[in-house]
N, C-alpha and C positions, 0 to 999 in steps of 0.2 A: 787532534783531539777536537778543536774548534770546528774545523771542517765536519766532523761526524754530527757535532751537536748542531751545528748549522743545517745539515741534511736531513736530522731527524725531525728538527723544528718545521722545516720545507714541507715533508713528506705528511706530517702531521696537520698541517694548514692546509695544505693543497686536497687530502682525503676529506678532510671536516668541509672544504668548500664544494666539494665534488659530490658529496650527499646531503647537502644542506638543502631544507625545505625552500621553495621558491613562494614570492607571492603571487596571488594570484589576483588579476584585474578583471573586473566585469562591470557591464553597462547594459541598463536597460534599453531599447530601441524599439521604439513605435513606430511602425508605418501605417500612413493613413490609407485606408481603402475605399471608404467613400465619405463625402461631405455634403451636406446641406443643411437647410435650415432649422432642422428638428435634432440633428447632432451627428456626431461623427462617429466611424465605426474604424478600431486600429486592429493592425496584425501587431502581435506581441511577441517581440524575441529577446533572448537573453546571451549577450556576448561574453564569451569567457576567452580569456589571454592563453590558459595552460593549450589548448588544441588549435587557437586562433579562429575558432568557428563561432557562428550565430547559431542559435538553435530556436527553432519557430517553435512558440507555444501554445496559441490559440488567436482565435479573434475575439475584441472586445466588444459587445452589444452597442447598439446606439445609447445615447444619452449618459456614455461612461466615458470619463476623462481621465486619463492615467495622472495619478500623483505620485511622486517616488519618496519615500522616507529617506532621512539622512542618515542613519545609523545602521552600521552594517559590520559584523564582525564572525569569524568562525574559530572553531579549536580542532585541532588536528588531535586531541584528544578523545575527540567522539562526543563533546559536549556542545550540544547543536545550539546554535543561536539564529536568530530571523531577522530577514531582510523582508520588509514588505512594499508591494506596490499597490496602494490602494485606487479605487476605482468607484466612487459614491454614487449613488442615486438616492431618491426618495424611498426610505424603508429600508436601505440596507447597503450594501458593497461587496465586491468583491476584491481579491489580493493575492499574493503569491508569499510562500514561505520557500525559505532557501535552508537546505540542512546539509553540512559537510560532514562525513563522516567516513574513514576508511578509505579516502581517495577519491570518494565519489562525492558528486554534486547532487543532490534532490530537489526537485522544484514542484512544490504541491501547490494545489489549487484552495485557495480560503475563502469562505463564505461569512459575510457578517450580515448580521439581523439588527437592525436598532428598535428598541423597544424599552418601556420602563422597568420592564421587570430584569431583563437579561441581555446584554449589549455583547457577551463574549461570541469570538469565532469559533469555527468548526472548519476542519481541515479534509479533503479528500485523500483518503489513505493511499489511493493509486499514485503513483507521483505522473506529473505530465511529461517529464524527462527525467533521465538519469545521466549525468554527464563524468565520466572518468577524467578526473582532471590531476591524481597523483597527490604527492604530499605538500601539502599548503601551510605555511605558518601563518599566514594573515591574508586579509581579502582588502583590495582598493576596490572602492566603487567610483566610477568614473558618472561625471553629469548624464543623466539620459539623454538621449538624442530623439528628438521628433521631424519625423521624415515626411514631408506632403506628398501628395498624388504626382505622381511624375507625368512630363508631360512628353509624348511621342517624340523620339530624337534619333531613331535609327532601327532600320529593320533586325530582327530579332532571327537569327539561324543558327546551326551546327556550325562553328569554325573548328580551324585546326588547335585555335589556343582556346582555351575556357572565356566563354561569354559571359559576364557578371556584373550584377549592379541591381539597383533600385527598381528600374524598370521591368527586369526580371523579376524579382519578388512582386512586384506588382500584378504581373501577367500571371506566374502562379498562383497568387490569390484569387485573382478574378476565375482562373479555370477551377480552382477547389472549390469556391463559395457559390458561385454564380451557374456553373457548369457540369458539378458534380464529379470532377476528376480527381482519382486518387493519386497524387503525386506529392512529393516533397516540397516543401517551400525554402528553399535553400539558397535562392538568387542566382544559382548557375543554370544557364540553358544548355541541357544536354539530350541525350536520346529520350529519357523519360518524358520529359517538358514538351521536346517534337513530336512525340506521339500522342500526347496528349491534345496540342494544337490541332493536328492532323484530325483527331475525332471530333472535336469542334468543329473544325471548317466542313467534315461530312455533314454534320448535324445542319449546320446553317447553309447547306447545298454550296458550298464554294469548293473550289480548286483544292485537294489534300496536297499542299505543298510542305507544309511545315514550317513555312516562313511568317514571321507575324510582320504584316505590311501596317502602313499608316490605315488603311481602310478597316483593316481586321481589328488594329488597337479600336478604333471609335465604335466597331461593335462592342467590345468590351465595355466602352464608358458607356455606352446607351443600355446595356444589361445592367450594369450598377444604377443608373437614373430610372431603370424599371423598378428595380429593387427598393429604391429608395421611396419612389412615389408609393409602391404596395406596403409599406411598413412605415 
């Protein structure tokens, strides 16, 4: 009898542990794209532990310095609560709202307008990202991470193993923002990024190797400098 009771309790505990919701760890990550005397431009990412992925959201314009709020919580019953990332400038600001419901995490862009009459935010209806995270019983926010513009440290090209890093994020951001390439900014140097590099090399009159050398890296930095001088 004792064995049966023990076995029943064990199975009850095991099944409860198996179907229990997990905590979601997330972190705001800001990768600097441009730095000059007038201000900085950042790429905004949200890291979430459920899929162990970074999700690129958008580029923050100049004069906006990201400031992360401290309070964050979710409700699996569908009652949404908000975590904001504010970036203030003269006359208003920009932020993000996170909503968790039905196993999905939605990231919405929020605008703020400072005035004496009304200081309430308004939110874009279409989310910037929809992330499937499964059942979550609570959320843990890690301290925000700020990444500076990386220096050239290695050739970037297709390898048998995944090529990943901040230098690839920077490369992809430059290709998208300054050369009009439509690629994912995910930090992985794959066929999509290689093809974009070849297109830009063709535009610049360079051999279409798909390999990012120090010389090509310098051209990217020059492009960001020209953009900074213009704006």
